[in-house]
C-alpha positions in Angstrom: 262.3 99.0 -22.8 262.3 99.5 -26.5 265.3 97.1 -26.9 264.1 94.2 -29.1 264.5 90.6 -28.1 266.8 88.3 -30.0 264.9 86.1 -32.5 265.9 82.8 -30.8 265.6 84.0 -27.2 263.6 81.9 -24.8 262.0 84.3 -22.3 261.4 82.8 -18.9 257.6 82.3 -18.5 257.5 81.2 -14.9 256.6 83.9 -12.4 258.9 82.5 -9.7 259.7 85.6 -7.5 256.9 87.3 -5.6 259.1 89.3 -3.1 259.0 86.9 -0.2 262.2 84.9 -0.8 265.9 85.9 -1.0 266.3 88.5 -3.8 270.0 87.8 -4.3 269.3 84.2 -5.1 266.8 85.2 -7.7 269.1 87.8 -9.3 272.1 85.4 -9.4 270.0 82.6 -11.0 268.5 85.0 -13.5 271.8 86.5 -14.4 273.3 83.1 -14.9 270.5 82.1 -17.2 271.0 85.3 -19.3 274.7 84.7 -19.5 274.1 81.3 -21.0 271.9 83.0 -23.7 274.5 85.6 -24.4 272.0 88.6 -24.5 272.8 92.3 -24.0 272.5 94.2 -20.8 269.4 96.1 -22.1 267.6 92.8 -22.9 268.4 91.5 -19.3 266.7 94.6 -17.8 263.6 94.3 -20.1 263.2 90.5 -19.6 263.6 90.7 -15.8 260.0 91.7 -15.4 258.8 88.3 -16.8 260.3 86.6 -13.8 258.4 88.6 -11.2 254.9 88.3 -9.8 252.8 89.9 -7.0 254.4 92.8 -5.1 257.7 92.3 -7.0 256.0 92.9 -10.3 254.3 96.0 -8.8 257.6 97.4 -7.7 259.1 96.9 -11.2 256.1 98.8 -12.8 256.6 101.6 -10.4 260.1 102.4 -11.6 260.4 105.8 -13.2 261.3 105.9 -16.9 265.0 106.5 -17.4 265.9 105.6 -13.8 267.7 102.3 -14.9 270.9 102.6 -17.0 272.2 99.0 -16.6 271.3 95.6 -15.2 273.8 96.1 -12.2 271.8 99.2 -11.2 268.5 97.3 -11.5 269.8 94.4 -9.5 271.1 96.8 -6.7 267.7 98.5 -6.4 265.9 95.2 -6.5 268.0 93.7 -3.7 267.7 96.8 -1.6 263.9 96.9 -2.0 263.4 93.3 -0.8 266.3 93.3 1.7 263.9 92.0 4.5 263.3 88.8 2.5 267.0 87.8 2.4 268.0 84.4 3.8 269.9 84.7 7.0 273.0 82.6 7.0 273.3 80.0 9.7 276.0 79.8 12.4 278.9 77.6 11.5 278.0 75.2 14.3 275.2 74.1 12.0 277.8 72.0 10.3 277.5 69.6 13.2 274.5 68.1 11.3 276.8 67.3 8.3 278.9 64.8 10.2 279.9 61.7 8.4 277.6 58.9 9.4 278.6 55.3 10.1 279.0 53.4 6.8 278.7 56.6 4.8 281.2 56.9 1.9 283.5 59.9 1.6 281.8 60.7 -1.8 278.4 61.1 -0.2 279.8 62.9 2.8 281.6 65.4 0.5 278.4 66.2 -1.3 276.5 66.6 2.0 279.3 68.8 3.4 279.4 71.1 0.5 275.6 71.6 0.6 275.7 72.4 4.3 278.6 74.8 4.1 276.8 76.9 1.5 274.1 77.6 4.2 276.4 79.0 6.9 278.0 82.4 7.4 281.4 83.1 6.0 284.3 81.8 8.1 288.1 81.8 8.0 290.1 78.8 6.7 291.2 77.6 10.2 287.6 77.4 11.4 286.4 75.7 8.2 289.3 73.1 8.4 288.6 72.4 12.0 284.9 71.8 11.4 285.7 69.6 8.4 288.0 67.1 10.1 285.9 67.1 13.3 283.0 65.9 11.0 285.0 63.0 9.7 284.9 59.6 11.2 288.0 57.9 12.5 290.1 56.4 9.7 293.0 57.0 7.4 291.8 60.5 6.3 291.3 61.7 9.8 294.7 60.4 10.8 296.3 62.1 7.8 294.7 65.4 8.9 296.2 65.0 12.3 299.7 64.1 11.1 299.8 66.6 8.2 297.4 69.5 9.0 296.3 71.2 5.8 297.3 74.8 5.4 294.2 76.0 3.6 290.6 74.9 3.3 291.0 74.3 -0.4 293.8 71.9 0.3 291.7 70.1 2.9 288.8 69.7 0.5 291.1 68.5 -2.2 292.5 65.8 0.1 289.0 64.6 1.0 288.2 64.4 -2.8 291.5 62.5 -3.4 290.7 60.0 -0.6 287.2 59.5 -1.9 288.3 58.9 -5.5 291.1 56.5 -4.3 288.6 54.5 -2.2 286.2 54.2 -5.1 289.0 53.2 -7.5 290.3 50.6 -5.0 286.8 49.1 -4.5 286.4 48.8 -8.3 289.8 47.2 -8.6 289.0 44.8 -5.8 285.8 43.8 -7.4 287.6 43.1 -10.7 290.1 40.9 -8.9 287.6 38.8 -7.0 288.1 35.2 -8.1 291.2 36.0 -10.2 293.6 35.1 -7.3 291.7 31.9 -6.5 293.2 28.6 -7.7 290.6 27.6 -10.3 292.2 24.7 -12.2 293.5 21.3 -11.1 292.9 20.9 -7.3 294.4 17.6 -6.1 291.2 16.6 -4.4 289.0 17.3 -7.4 287.0 20.0 -5.6 286.5 23.5 -7.1 288.1 26.4 -5.3 284.6 27.8 -4.6 283.7 24.6 -2.7 287.0 24.9 -0.8 286.2 28.5 0.2 282.8 27.6 1.6 284.4 26.3 4.8 286.2 29.6 5.4 283.5 32.1 4.5 280.1 32.0 6.2 277.0 32.8 4.3 275.8 35.0 7.2 278.8 37.3 6.5 277.2 38.6 3.3 274.6 41.4 3.1 271.1 40.0 2.4 269.9 40.9 -1.1 266.3 41.7 -2.1 266.6 39.4 -5.1 268.2 36.1 -6.2 272.0 36.1 -6.7 271.3 35.1 -10.3 269.4 38.3 -10.9 272.1 40.4 -9.3 274.6 38.6 -11.5 272.7 39.6 -14.6 272.6 43.2 -13.5 276.4 43.1 -12.8 277.2 41.6 -16.2 275.1 44.2 -18.1 276.0 47.3 -16.2 279.1 47.1 -14.1 281.6 44.3 -14.6 282.3 41.2 -16.6 283.0 38.5 -13.9 285.6 35.8 -14.2 284.5 32.4 -15.6 287.6 30.2 -15.4 286.6 27.1 -13.4 286.7 23.4 -14.1 283.6 21.2 -13.5 283.2 19.7 -10.1 281.9 16.2 -9.2 278.2 17.1 -8.9 277.1 17.4 -12.6 273.5 18.2 -11.5 274.4 21.7 -10.3 275.5 24.7 -12.5 277.1 28.0 -11.6 276.3 30.9 -14.0 279.1 32.9 -12.5 281.9 30.5 -13.2 280.0 28.9 -16.1 280.8 25.4 -14.9 279.1 22.4 -13.1 279.7 21.4 -9.6 277.9 24.0 -7.4 274.8 26.2 -7.7 274.9 29.9 -8.5 273.0 30.8 -5.3 275.7 29.0 -3.2 278.7 30.5 -5.1 281.0 32.2 -2.5 283.0 34.0 -5.1 279.9 35.5 -6.6 278.6 36.6 -3.2 282.0 38.1 -2.4 281.9 40.1 -5.7 278.4 41.4 -4.9 279.5 42.3 -1.4 282.4 44.4 -2.7 280.1 46.1 -5.2 277.6 46.9 -2.5 280.3 48.5 -0.4 281.4 50.6 -3.4 277.8 51.8 -3.8 277.3 50.1 -7.2 274.4 47.7 -6.3 272.0 49.9 -4.2 269.1 48.5 -6.2 269.8 45.1 -4.9 269.4 45.8 -1.2 266.4 47.1 0.8 262.7 46.3 0.5 261.1 45.5 -2.8 257.4 45.8 -3.6 255.4 43.5 -1.4 253.4 42.2 -4.3 256.6 40.5 -5.8 257.8 37.1 -4.7 261.5 36.7 -3.9 261.5 32.9 -4.2 259.5 30.1 -5.7 258.0 29.1 -2.4 254.4 30.0 -1.6 253.5 31.9 1.5 250.5 31.1 3.8 247.2 31.1 2.1 245.2 34.3 2.5 241.5 34.7 3.1 239.2 36.4 0.6 239.0 39.5 2.8 242.8 39.7 3.1 243.2 39.5 -0.7 240.6 42.3 -1.2 242.5 44.5 1.3 245.8 43.8 -0.4 244.3 44.4 -3.8 242.7 47.7 -2.7 246.0 48.9 -1.1 248.0 47.8 -4.1 245.7 49.7 -6.4 246.4 52.9 -4.6 250.1 52.4 -4.8 250.1 51.6 -8.5 247.6 54.3 -9.6 249.3 56.7 -11.9 248.1 59.2 -14.5 248.3 57.7 -18.0 250.8 59.2 -20.4 249.3 60.1 -23.7 250.2 62.3 -26.7 247.6 64.3 -28.6 247.5 66.7 -31.5 248.1 69.6 -29.1 251.5 68.2 -28.3 252.6 68.4 -31.9 255.0 71.3 -32.7 254.0 73.9 -35.2 256.8 73.0 -37.6 256.1 70.4 -40.2 258.0 67.1 -40.4 259.9 66.4 -37.2 261.5 63.2 -38.4 264.9 64.8 -38.8 264.8 66.9 -35.7 266.5 66.1 -32.4 264.6 66.3 -29.1 266.2 69.3 -27.3 265.0 70.5 -23.8 266.0 72.9 -21.1 266.8 71.5 -17.6 267.9 73.0 -14.3 271.4 72.1 -13.2 272.5 73.4 -9.8 269.9 76.2 -10.0 270.9 77.3 -13.5 268.7 76.8 -16.6 270.8 75.0 -19.1 269.4 75.1 -22.6 270.0 73.0 -25.7 270.2 69.7 -23.8 269.7 66.9 -26.3 267.7 63.8 -25.2 269.5 60.9 -26.8 268.2 57.3 -26.4 271.3 56.1 -28.1 273.7 57.3 -25.4 274.4 55.0 -22.4 275.6 57.9 -20.3 274.7 61.5 -19.5 277.2 64.0 -21.0 278.2 67.5 -19.8 280.6 69.5 -22.0 283.6 71.0 -20.4 282.8 74.6 -21.3 279.4 74.3 -19.6 281.1 72.6 -16.6 283.3 75.7 -16.3 280.4 78.1 -16.7 278.7 76.4 -13.8 281.8 77.3 -11.7 282.5 73.7 -10.8 286.0 72.7 -9.5 287.8 70.1 -11.6 289.0 68.4 -8.3 285.3 67.3 -7.8 285.6 65.0 -10.9 286.0 61.3 -10.3 288.5 59.8 -12.8 287.2 57.4 -15.5 289.5 54.9 -17.1 287.2 53.8 -19.8 287.1 56.0 -23.0 283.9 57.0 -24.7 283.1 56.4 -28.4 280.5 57.6 -30.8 281.0 61.4 -30.9 283.0 61.7 -34.1 283.5 58.0 -34.9 286.6 57.8 -32.7 287.2 57.4 -29.0 287.7 60.2 -26.5 289.0 60.1 -22.9 286.6 62.0 -20.6 287.8 64.5 -18.0 285.9 62.5 -15.3 282.4 62.1 -13.9 280.4 64.1 -11.3 277.0 63.9 -9.6 274.9 67.0 -9.9 271.4 68.1 -8.6 269.0 68.3 -11.6 265.4 69.5 -11.9 263.5 68.5 -15.1 260.1 70.1 -15.9 258.3 73.2 -14.6 257.1 73.2 -11.0 254.9 71.8 -9.7 255.2 69.2 -12.5 258.9 68.7 -12.1 261.3 66.1 -10.8 264.4 66.9 -8.7 267.1 64.2 -8.6 270.8 63.6 -8.6 272.3 62.6 -12.0 275.8 61.5 -12.9 277.4 63.3 -15.9 280.5 62.4 -17.8 282.5 65.5 -18.6 284.1 65.6 -22.0 286.3 68.3 -23.7 284.4 68.8 -27.0 282.8 71.7 -28.7 279.1 71.0 -29.6 276.0 72.9 -30.4 274.4 71.3 -27.4 275.3 72.0 -23.8 274.6 68.5 -22.5 273.2 65.1 -23.4 270.6 63.1 -21.4 271.1 59.4 -22.1 269.1 56.3 -21.3 270.0 56.4 -17.6 268.4 59.8 -17.2 265.3 58.8 -19.2 264.8 55.7 -17.1 265.4 57.5 -13.8 262.6 60.0 -14.5 260.4 57.4 -16.2 260.3 59.4 -19.4 258.2 58.4 -22.5 259.3 59.9 -25.8 257.2 60.5 -28.9 259.3 61.6 -31.9 256.3 62.5 -34.1 255.4 65.0 -31.3 259.0 65.8 -30.6 258.1 65.6 -26.9 259.0 63.7 -23.7 256.6 63.2 -20.9 257.1 61.8 -17.4 255.1 61.3 -14.2 255.6 63.6 -11.3 253.8 64.1 -8.0 252.0 67.1 -9.6 250.9 65.1 -12.6 252.4 64.3 -16.0 
């Protein structure tokens, strides 16, 4: 207990184990955090007390002096003491709940499957393979499993990943080619190809959007793709299409645009454009039926409850003890897959979230889970770098109960950096973060408060 702490060590200050949950989960999480800090075995033993509360803390204080020689011995005694609180693994038939749903992409199914299989008891490869392909819906992958049965569970999971990546890449390629194969110049009858396609594609065949096609187009141009714009003007000069950038038909009636949006929806790229929007927003310029005064009061009262949030403010108490923070970067600690990852830089100048390859490997993630990326990144050292791929990971930001749990997409790059990860604009917008550089602080709303 006399072992001093390193000067820059961040001792966990949340008493998160009280003896009533799985002790192995707590030990593994704590051990992973300590490995990230690179501390000695003695420091691990001493700092372990700061993660305990209640009867767990009482047990630690009851240990006789000199009875612990290493952290492995402390962990063994700790797990044995709270053996009755261990989580009982579920039977492998629990995987029936992880079946692929109708319309569910292989990428989402793979994430759901991996979360479910972590909760069941250990099983042999043949059982795991059987449960996996029985959970798949009929299609090319299921047929491939029947024709060429995988020999190991690892091979089966790799084939699921390969099919998921191939389908996503194919969907993106299809969206880029929409309109490029259409004859856009010089139709004999003077009509545009979009007008010609209207007779073959019904408007009812497309998924209804929760916003105008023009708004969806702006989102597509800024975030996803740059649509084709080669089209000659049609006869009707009073109409204009923002997609083809020509006259002759309206944007809202453009079949090529709606086909592009439909392909992006199927690829999971336009989830924000489907479903219900806030009732207080109008989806068109038409006015609805006139409301009575009492109806307006009720709507206003209900709307007030939905929109009521705690204001985000910064005070002198938020300022760090150091002096000028103008040259300092905002660095935080976040939870990724149950592991506290320190030295995560919040960068409003980054358009993506970045995870460095060495941290990816320390989290024991499999490279086959990465989705390939064809577009290189720039801005790290002034040159471009080709990323290893991208991956969606569960993230928790903040300290419970004032924390947010969400899924975030990280681009994995093979670079050495003083930081372990970068949170870009997408992450800041997802949690609704507000940054104050004079206070070197970021605040965001949660269900437990700011």
